Structures are given as C-alpha cells and as structure tokens.
N, CA, C and O atoms as CSV, one atom per row, in Angstrom:
chain,resi,resn,atom,element,x,y,z
A,1,MET,N,N,0.847,-1.181,0.000
A,1,MET,CA,C,0.000,0.000,0.000
A,1,MET,C,C,0.890,1.241,0.000
A,1,MET,O,O,1.914,1.299,0.680
A,2,ASN,N,N,0.470,2.216,-0.776
A,2,ASN,CA,C,1.192,3.473,-0.890
A,2,ASN,C,C,0.465,4.567,-0.121
A,2,ASN,O,O,-0.751,4.517,0.064
A,3,LYS,N,N,1.234,5.554,0.321
A,3,LYS,CA,C,0.648,6.698,1.017
A,3,LYS,C,C,0.370,7.808,0.013
A,3,LYS,O,O,1.154,8.051,-0.906
A,4,TYR,N,N,-0.765,8.478,0.209
A,4,TYR,CA,C,-1.174,9.569,-0.664
A,4,TYR,C,C,-1.704,10.716,0.179
A,4,TYR,O,O,-2.198,10.518,1.289
A,5,ASP,N,N,-1.590,11.926,-0.372
A,5,ASP,CA,C,-2.206,13.113,0.217
A,5,ASP,C,C,-3.316,13.555,-0.722
A,5,ASP,O,O,-3.098,13.719,-1.922
A,6,LEU,N,N,-4.499,13.745,-0.170
A,6,LEU,CA,C,-5.660,14.158,-0.955
A,6,LEU,C,C,-6.150,15.496,-0.430
A,6,LEU,O,O,-6.462,15.632,0.753
A,7,THR,N,N,-6.218,16.482,-1.312
A,7,THR,CA,C,-6.798,17.775,-0.977
A,7,THR,C,C,-8.058,17.944,-1.810
A,7,THR,O,O,-8.046,17.738,-3.024
A,8,VAL,N,N,-9.148,18.322,-1.146
A,8,VAL,CA,C,-10.447,18.425,-1.796
A,8,VAL,C,C,-11.022,19.818,-1.552
A,8,VAL,O,O,-11.016,20.317,-0.427
A,9,ALA,N,N,-11.515,20.436,-2.619
A,9,ALA,CA,C,-12.277,21.682,-2.516
A,9,ALA,C,C,-13.718,21.328,-2.835
A,9,ALA,O,O,-14.010,20.817,-3.917
A,10,PHE,N,N,-14.623,21.597,-1.900
A,10,PHE,CA,C,-16.016,21.243,-2.139
A,10,PHE,C,C,-16.938,22.411,-1.854
A,10,PHE,O,O,-16.558,23.397,-1.223
A,11,ARG,N,N,-18.161,22.270,-2.338
A,11,ARG,CA,C,-19.167,23.324,-2.210
A,11,ARG,C,C,-19.441,23.624,-0.739
A,11,ARG,O,O,-19.753,22.713,0.027
A,12,PRO,N,N,-19.328,24.879,-0.340
A,12,PRO,CA,C,-19.659,25.213,1.046
A,12,PRO,C,C,-21.171,25.196,1.252
A,12,PRO,O,O,-21.927,25.685,0.413
A,13,ALA,N,N,-21.597,24.634,2.362
A,13,ALA,CA,C,-23.022,24.613,2.702
A,13,ALA,C,C,-23.313,25.778,3.636
A,13,ALA,O,O,-22.403,26.349,4.237
A,14,ALA,N,N,-24.567,26.117,3.749
A,14,ALA,CA,C,-24.966,27.207,4.640
A,14,ALA,C,C,-24.616,26.872,6.088
A,14,ALA,O,O,-24.175,27.738,6.843
A,15,ASP,N,N,-24.819,25.589,6.475
A,15,ASP,CA,C,-24.504,25.189,7.843
A,15,ASP,C,C,-23.052,24.741,7.992
A,15,ASP,O,O,-22.570,24.607,9.117
A,16,GLY,N,N,-22.341,24.507,6.887
A,16,GLY,CA,C,-20.920,24.204,6.912
A,16,GLY,C,C,-20.549,22.880,7.525
A,16,GLY,O,O,-20.022,22.008,6.834
A,17,GLU,N,N,-20.807,22.704,8.798
A,17,GLU,CA,C,-20.368,21.531,9.556
A,17,GLU,C,C,-20.939,20.230,9.000
A,17,GLU,O,O,-20.203,19.262,8.813
A,18,ALA,N,N,-22.230,20.199,8.737
A,18,ALA,CA,C,-22.882,18.965,8.285
A,18,ALA,C,C,-22.314,18.499,6.952
A,18,ALA,O,O,-22.136,17.299,6.741
A,19,ASN,N,N,-22.029,19.427,6.058
A,19,ASN,CA,C,-21.495,19.081,4.751
A,19,ASN,C,C,-20.105,18.464,4.877
A,19,ASN,O,O,-19.787,17.517,4.158
A,20,THR,N,N,-19.274,18.982,5.775
A,20,THR,CA,C,-17.936,18.450,6.001
A,20,THR,C,C,-18.004,17.027,6.533
A,20,THR,O,O,-17.275,16.151,6.066
A,21,GLU,N,N,-18.865,16.796,7.494
A,21,GLU,CA,C,-18.996,15.460,8.072
A,21,GLU,C,C,-19.518,14.464,7.044
A,21,GLU,O,O,-19.069,13.319,6.999
A,22,LYS,N,N,-20.465,14.899,6.220
A,22,LYS,CA,C,-21.026,14.026,5.186
A,22,LYS,C,C,-19.944,13.618,4.190
A,22,LYS,O,O,-19.849,12.449,3.816
A,23,LEU,N,N,-19.130,14.579,3.763
A,23,LEU,CA,C,-18.061,14.293,2.814
A,23,LEU,C,C,-17.010,13.375,3.432
A,23,LEU,O,O,-16.497,12.474,2.768
A,24,GLU,N,N,-16.696,13.606,4.699
A,24,GLU,CA,C,-15.705,12.768,5.380
A,24,GLU,C,C,-16.180,11.313,5.461
A,24,GLU,O,O,-15.406,10.393,5.199
A,25,GLU,N,N,-17.439,11.109,5.820
A,25,GLU,CA,C,-17.987,9.750,5.888
A,25,GLU,C,C,-17.991,9.083,4.520
A,25,GLU,O,O,-17.658,7.905,4.392
A,26,LYS,N,N,-18.372,9.849,3.494
A,26,LYS,CA,C,-18.422,9.313,2.136
A,26,LYS,C,C,-17.029,8.880,1.674
A,26,LYS,O,O,-16.875,7.818,1.072
A,27,LEU,N,N,-16.011,9.709,1.959
A,27,LEU,CA,C,-14.650,9.378,1.543
A,27,LEU,C,C,-14.127,8.155,2.290
A,27,LEU,O,O,-13.509,7.277,1.686
A,28,GLU,N,N,-14.369,8.090,3.605
A,28,GLU,CA,C,-13.906,6.940,4.382
A,28,GLU,C,C,-14.512,5.644,3.860
A,28,GLU,O,O,-13.830,4.624,3.768
A,29,LYS,N,N,-15.795,5.689,3.519
A,29,LYS,CA,C,-16.468,4.502,2.992
A,29,LYS,C,C,-15.882,4.105,1.634
A,29,LYS,O,O,-15.643,2.924,1.382
A,30,THR,N,N,-15.652,5.084,0.766
A,30,THR,CA,C,-15.109,4.815,-0.565
A,30,THR,C,C,-13.713,4.215,-0.475
A,30,THR,O,O,-13.408,3.245,-1.169
A,31,VAL,N,N,-12.863,4.784,0.375
A,31,VAL,CA,C,-11.498,4.286,0.526
A,31,VAL,C,C,-11.504,2.875,1.105
A,31,VAL,O,O,-10.711,2.034,0.681
A,32,ALA,N,N,-12.380,2.603,2.061
A,32,ALA,CA,C,-12.473,1.266,2.654
A,32,ALA,C,C,-12.900,0.235,1.611
A,32,ALA,O,O,-12.366,-0.873,1.580
A,33,VAL,N,N,-13.856,0.595,0.762
A,33,VAL,CA,C,-14.311,-0.318,-0.296
A,33,VAL,C,C,-13.172,-0.621,-1.269
A,33,VAL,O,O,-13.082,-1.733,-1.791
A,34,LEU,N,N,-12.310,0.350,-1.512
A,34,LEU,CA,C,-11.188,0.165,-2.430
A,34,LEU,C,C,-10.006,-0.543,-1.773
A,34,LEU,O,O,-8.987,-0.776,-2.422
A,35,GLY,N,N,-10.134,-0.884,-0.499
A,35,GLY,CA,C,-9.083,-1.626,0.193
A,35,GLY,C,C,-8.023,-0.762,0.841
A,35,GLY,O,O,-6.912,-1.229,1.090
A,36,GLY,N,N,-8.346,0.485,1.119
A,36,GLY,CA,C,-7.381,1.388,1.727
A,36,GLY,C,C,-7.799,1.858,3.105
A,36,GLY,O,O,-8.805,1.409,3.656
A,37,LYS,N,N,-7.004,2.775,3.656
A,37,LYS,CA,C,-7.278,3.339,4.977
A,37,LYS,C,C,-7.124,4.851,4.915
A,37,LYS,O,O,-6.244,5.372,4.230
A,38,THR,N,N,-7.995,5.550,5.642
A,38,THR,CA,C,-7.850,6.997,5.764
A,38,THR,C,C,-7.042,7.291,7.018
A,38,THR,O,O,-7.148,6.594,8.026
A,39,GLY,N,N,-6.237,8.334,6.932
A,39,GLY,CA,C,-5.425,8.738,8.069
A,39,GLY,C,C,-5.903,10.063,8.613
A,39,GLY,O,O,-7.102,10.292,8.779
A,40,LYS,N,N,-4.960,10.923,8.886
A,40,LYS,CA,C,-5.253,12.222,9.485
A,40,LYS,C,C,-6.011,13.120,8.505
A,40,LYS,O,O,-5.666,13.205,7.327
A,41,MET,N,N,-7.046,13.785,9.013
A,41,MET,CA,C,-7.823,14.733,8.222
A,41,MET,C,C,-7.601,16.126,8.801
A,41,MET,O,O,-7.730,16.338,10.006
A,42,THR,N,N,-7.268,17.065,7.934
A,42,THR,CA,C,-7.058,18.443,8.343
A,42,THR,C,C,-8.071,19.323,7.628
A,42,THR,O,O,-8.127,19.347,6.399
A,43,GLU,N,N,-8.866,20.041,8.402
A,43,GLU,CA,C,-9.827,20.964,7.808
A,43,GLU,C,C,-9.128,22.303,7.615
A,43,GLU,O,O,-8.661,22.918,8.573
A,44,MET,N,N,-9.064,22.743,6.365
A,44,MET,CA,C,-8.364,23.975,6.036
A,44,MET,C,C,-9.301,25.175,5.997
A,44,MET,O,O,-8.858,26.315,5.854
A,45,GLY,N,N,-10.594,24.913,6.126
A,45,GLY,CA,C,-11.571,25.989,6.222
A,45,GLY,C,C,-12.082,26.483,4.881
A,45,GLY,O,O,-11.741,25.956,3.822
A,46,ARG,N,N,-12.908,27.510,4.964
A,46,ARG,CA,C,-13.514,28.113,3.777
A,46,ARG,C,C,-12.563,29.182,3.259
A,46,ARG,O,O,-12.102,30.038,4.014
A,47,LYS,N,N,-12.274,29.120,1.953
A,47,LYS,CA,C,-11.331,30.061,1.355
A,47,LYS,C,C,-11.906,30.654,0.080
A,47,LYS,O,O,-12.741,30.051,-0.595
A,48,GLN,N,N,-11.437,31.836,-0.223
A,48,GLN,CA,C,-11.805,32.525,-1.456
A,48,GLN,C,C,-11.066,31.858,-2.614
A,48,GLN,O,O,-9.870,31.586,-2.506
A,49,LEU,N,N,-11.762,31.592,-3.716
A,49,LEU,CA,C,-11.140,31.004,-4.896
A,49,LEU,C,C,-10.522,32.101,-5.759
A,49,LEU,O,O,-11.005,33.233,-5.767
A,50,ALA,N,N,-9.460,31.769,-6.481
A,50,ALA,CA,C,-8.810,32.741,-7.356
A,50,ALA,C,C,-9.728,33.142,-8.506
A,50,ALA,O,O,-9.672,34.274,-8.987
A,51,TYR,N,N,-10.564,32.221,-8.938
A,51,TYR,CA,C,-11.554,32.493,-9.975
A,51,TYR,C,C,-12.785,31.639,-9.697
A,51,TYR,O,O,-12.700,30.630,-8.996
A,52,LYS,N,N,-13.916,32.035,-10.240
A,52,LYS,CA,C,-15.162,31.314,-9.979
A,52,LYS,C,C,-15.148,29.951,-10.670
A,52,LYS,O,O,-14.726,29.817,-11.818
A,53,ILE,N,N,-15.619,28.960,-9.943
A,53,ILE,CA,C,-15.798,27.613,-10.469
A,53,ILE,C,C,-17.258,27.264,-10.236
A,53,ILE,O,O,-17.721,27.277,-9.095
A,54,ASP,N,N,-17.985,26.953,-11.293
A,54,ASP,CA,C,-19.425,26.672,-11.201
A,54,ASP,C,C,-20.170,27.809,-10.495
A,54,ASP,O,O,-21.071,27.564,-9.693
A,55,ASN,N,N,-19.792,29.035,-10.794
A,55,ASN,CA,C,-20.382,30.242,-10.195
A,55,ASN,C,C,-20.195,30.318,-8.684
A,55,ASN,O,O,-20.981,30.975,-8.000
A,56,LEU,N,N,-19.186,29.669,-8.159
A,56,LEU,CA,C,-18.863,29.738,-6.730
A,56,LEU,C,C,-17.585,30.544,-6.551
A,56,LEU,O,O,-16.602,30.321,-7.257
A,57,ALA,N,N,-17.597,31.476,-5.614
A,57,ALA,CA,C,-16.423,32.291,-5.331
A,57,ALA,C,C,-15.640,31.751,-4.138
A,57,ALA,O,O,-14.486,32.127,-3.932
A,58,GLU,N,N,-16.266,30.863,-3.344
A,58,GLU,CA,C,-15.618,30.275,-2.169
A,58,GLU,C,C,-15.768,28.765,-2.197
A,58,GLU,O,O,-16.678,28.225,-2.826
A,59,ALA,N,N,-14.860,28.096,-1.505
A,59,ALA,CA,C,-14.950,26.645,-1.351
A,59,ALA,C,C,-14.387,26.278,0.015
A,59,ALA,O,O,-13.592,27.020,0.591
A,60,THR,N,N,-14.806,25.137,0.521
A,60,THR,CA,C,-14.267,24.601,1.765
A,60,THR,C,C,-13.217,23.564,1.399
A,60,THR,O,O,-13.449,22.712,0.541
A,61,PHE,N,N,-12.055,23.638,2.055
A,61,PHE,CA,C,-10.941,22.759,1.726
A,61,PHE,C,C,-10.664,21.783,2.863
A,61,PHE,O,O,-10.681,22.152,4.037
A,62,LEU,N,N,-10.407,20.533,2.492
A,62,LEU,CA,C,-10.012,19.483,3.431
A,62,LEU,C,C,-8.800,18.762,2.873
A,62,LEU,O,O,-8.626,18.671,1.658
A,63,ASN,N,N,-7.955,18.246,3.773
A,63,ASN,CA,C,-6.778,17.482,3.369
A,63,ASN,C,C,-6.744,16.184,4.153
A,63,ASN,O,O,-6.925,16.184,5.371
A,64,TRP,N,N,-6.512,15.074,3.459
A,64,TRP,CA,C,-6.418,13.758,4.099
A,64,TRP,C,C,-5.109,13.094,3.737
A,64,TRP,O,O,-4.541,13.346,2.674
A,65,THR,N,N,-4.635,12.239,4.632
A,65,THR,CA,C,-3.593,11.289,4.283
A,65,THR,C,C,-4.282,9.946,4.116
A,65,THR,O,O,-5.108,9.554,4.941
A,66,LEU,N,N,-3.941,9.249,3.050
A,66,LEU,CA,C,-4.572,7.975,2.724
A,66,LEU,C,C,-3.520,6.909,2.489
A,66,LEU,O,O,-2.380,7.212,2.137
A,67,GLU,N,N,-3.909,5.668,2.684
A,67,GLU,CA,C,-3.110,4.523,2.258
A,67,GLU,C,C,-3.981,3.726,1.308
A,67,GLU,O,O,-5.062,3.265,1.674
A,68,LEU,N,N,-3.495,3.570,0.079
A,68,LEU,CA,C,-4.267,2.879,-0.953
A,68,LEU,C,C,-3.371,1.946,-1.750
A,68,LEU,O,O,-2.187,2.225,-1.934
A,69,PRO,N,N,-3.932,0.835,-2.224
A,69,PRO,CA,C,-3.195,0.037,-3.198
A,69,PRO,C,C,-3.085,0.828,-4.504
A,69,PRO,O,O,-3.978,1.609,-4.832
A,70,GLY,N,N,-2.016,0.634,-5.235
A,70,GLY,CA,C,-1.779,1.397,-6.460
A,70,GLY,C,C,-2.901,1.312,-7.473
A,70,GLY,O,O,-3.218,2.302,-8.132
A,71,GLU,N,N,-3.514,0.126,-7.607
A,71,GLU,CA,C,-4.570,-0.043,-8.608
A,71,GLU,C,C,-5.867,0.666,-8.221
A,71,GLU,O,O,-6.734,0.856,-9.074
A,72,ALA,N,N,-6.020,1.057,-6.969
A,72,ALA,CA,C,-7.252,1.708,-6.511
A,72,ALA,C,C,-7.249,3.217,-6.760
A,72,ALA,O,O,-8.289,3.864,-6.647
A,73,VAL,N,N,-6.093,3.776,-7.096
A,73,VAL,CA,C,-5.981,5.228,-7.266
A,73,VAL,C,C,-6.861,5.718,-8.417
A,73,VAL,O,O,-7.547,6.732,-8.285
A,74,VAL,N,N,-6.843,5.013,-9.529
A,74,VAL,CA,C,-7.637,5.423,-10.691
A,74,VAL,C,C,-9.125,5.383,-10.356
A,74,VAL,O,O,-9.874,6.276,-10.751
A,75,GLN,N,N,-9.552,4.366,-9.640
A,75,GLN,CA,C,-10.960,4.251,-9.254
A,75,GLN,C,C,-11.360,5.384,-8.314
A,75,GLN,O,O,-12.450,5.941,-8.444
A,76,LEU,N,N,-10.481,5.729,-7.365
A,76,LEU,CA,C,-10.772,6.836,-6.449
A,76,LEU,C,C,-10.875,8.151,-7.218
A,76,LEU,O,O,-11.781,8.947,-6.972
A,77,GLU,N,N,-9.948,8.378,-8.146
A,77,GLU,CA,C,-9.979,9.599,-8.962
A,77,GLU,C,C,-11.305,9.718,-9.713
A,77,GLU,O,O,-11.884,10.802,-9.779
A,78,LYS,N,N,-11.785,8.618,-10.277
A,78,LYS,CA,C,-13.055,8.639,-11.010
A,78,LYS,C,C,-14.210,8.993,-10.084
A,78,LYS,O,O,-15.074,9.790,-10.447
A,79,LYS,N,N,-14.232,8.405,-8.890
A,79,LYS,CA,C,-15.314,8.675,-7.944
A,79,LYS,C,C,-15.294,10.131,-7.481
A,79,LYS,O,O,-16.349,10.741,-7.310
A,80,LEU,N,N,-14.103,10.687,-7.277
A,80,LEU,CA,C,-13.993,12.085,-6.864
A,80,LEU,C,C,-14.440,13.025,-7.983
A,80,LEU,O,O,-15.056,14.058,-7.720
A,81,THR,N,N,-14.133,12.672,-9.215
A,81,THR,CA,C,-14.517,13.497,-10.355
A,81,THR,C,C,-16.029,13.507,-10.551
A,81,THR,O,O,-16.600,14.535,-10.915
A,82,ILE,N,N,-16.675,12.379,-10.313
A,82,ILE,CA,C,-18.121,12.251,-10.512
A,82,ILE,C,C,-18.919,12.967,-9.423
A,82,ILE,O,O,-20.010,13.471,-9.690
A,83,ASP,N,N,-18.389,13.017,-8.203
A,83,ASP,CA,C,-19.111,13.599,-7.064
A,83,ASP,C,C,-19.407,15.077,-7.308
A,83,ASP,O,O,-18.489,15.868,-7.529
A,84,ARG,N,N,-20.673,15.448,-7.270
A,84,ARG,CA,C,-21.086,16.818,-7.569
A,84,ARG,C,C,-20.748,17.804,-6.448
A,84,ARG,O,O,-20.674,19.006,-6.700
A,85,ASP,N,N,-20.545,17.330,-5.229
A,85,ASP,CA,C,-20.197,18.222,-4.126
A,85,ASP,C,C,-18.738,18.666,-4.199
A,85,ASP,O,O,-18.380,19.713,-3.660
A,86,ILE,N,N,-17.904,17.883,-4.859
A,86,ILE,CA,C,-16.476,18.189,-4.953
A,86,ILE,C,C,-16.230,19.048,-6.188
A,86,ILE,O,O,-16.553,18.659,-7.311
A,87,ILE,N,N,-15.650,20.226,-5.955
A,87,ILE,CA,C,-15.367,21.146,-7.054
A,87,ILE,C,C,-14.050,20.759,-7.724
A,87,ILE,O,O,-13.981,20.620,-8.945
A,88,ARG,N,N,-13.016,20.587,-6.920
A,88,ARG,CA,C,-11.694,20.190,-7.408
A,88,ARG,C,C,-11.061,19.248,-6.389
A,88,ARG,O,O,-11.409,19.264,-5.208
A,89,HIS,N,N,-10.124,18.424,-6.868
A,89,HIS,CA,C,-9.371,17.560,-5.968
A,89,HIS,C,C,-7.953,17.400,-6.498
A,89,HIS,O,O,-7.695,17.554,-7.691
A,90,LEU,N,N,-7.049,17.090,-5.590
A,90,LEU,CA,C,-5.658,16.849,-5.950
A,90,LEU,C,C,-5.182,15.666,-5.129
A,90,LEU,O,O,-5.201,15.713,-3.899
A,91,LEU,N,N,-4.756,14.609,-5.799
A,91,LEU,CA,C,-4.263,13.401,-5.143
A,91,LEU,C,C,-2.814,13.211,-5.557
A,91,LEU,O,O,-2.523,12.992,-6.733
A,92,VAL,N,N,-1.898,13.294,-4.585
A,92,VAL,CA,C,-0.472,13.139,-4.870
A,92,VAL,C,C,0.113,12.060,-3.979
A,92,VAL,O,O,-0.349,11.834,-2.861
A,93,LYS,N,N,1.138,11.399,-4.497
A,93,LYS,CA,C,1.788,10.342,-3.742
A,93,LYS,C,C,2.620,10.969,-2.629
A,93,LYS,O,O,3.417,11.876,-2.868
A,94,GLY,N,N,2.422,10.467,-1.405
A,94,GLY,CA,C,3.150,10.982,-0.252
A,94,GLY,C,C,4.454,10.240,-0.040
A,94,GLY,O,O,4.841,9.386,-0.839
A,95,THR,N,N,5.122,10.579,1.048
A,95,THR,CA,C,6.393,9.915,1.355
A,95,THR,C,C,6.267,9.008,2.544
A,95,THR,O,O,7.242,8.370,2.940
C-alpha cells in the first residue's frame, strides 16, 4: 500500500459543519471499499477562490492522508470526479 495526500475543494453549505462530516464519511467509505485506509484529516476551512468555479467564489478545503493500493488510485480519482459536491481535488503520492 502506498501513502497519498488528498486535498479536496467542495461546495460550502450554509450550515458548513454537516457538509464536512457528510463528505468525510463518504470518503472513508469509498477508501475502505477500495481496500485502503484513511489517516489524518485536516480541515483547512472556507477560502476565497482565485476564480469562480461553477459560479462559486468560495470553497471549503479538506486534506487527508490515505493509504491505498496502487490499482485503486484510478478508481478513487473517477469517484472524486463524478461527485457533484467536490469542485476540485488533488491526489499526490506521499512519502
């Protein structure tokens, strides 16, 4: 299993907290199904975007450390791309 860092920018909700918890649960379930483990999660908060994405000027950012088998990375990328709550994501191999 390889270590990865995942940063996600997602749509901010009016209540904020519930949306973060929902996304965290969804990601943990997805990673577990793919045979991996989630590690430390860091909430980076709501930030102003450099340019509008889907008519949104702000997004909430989260960062996770993950352990995934190499073949599961492509499947995770596809699931993150399809999710409508996620505006952008970045998955890089950690050390």
